C-alpha positions, 0 to 999 in steps of 0.5 A: 812104714818106719825103720828104727834102730833100738839104741838099747839093743844096738851093739854098734857092729856096723853090719847095717852100714856095711851091707846098706851104706845108703840106708845106714851110718854109725853115729857115736857107736851105733846105727842111725837110719839114714834112708828108710827107703834104700833097697837094701834096708830089708837085707840090713833088717834080717842081718843085724845080729842084735835084731836092733833094727825094726820096720813098723 
């Protein structure tokens, strides 16, 4: 399973990084996946206000 951030949808709010700093980081105003196996990734996916994070 791959975790992806849709850069077109990402609003750069930082919610994913705040909830899951071991899984996400902000770079140039948008979220980037740092570790897709972090335990908190699912919470970040469900909390993203833009729905920009998916797991395929």
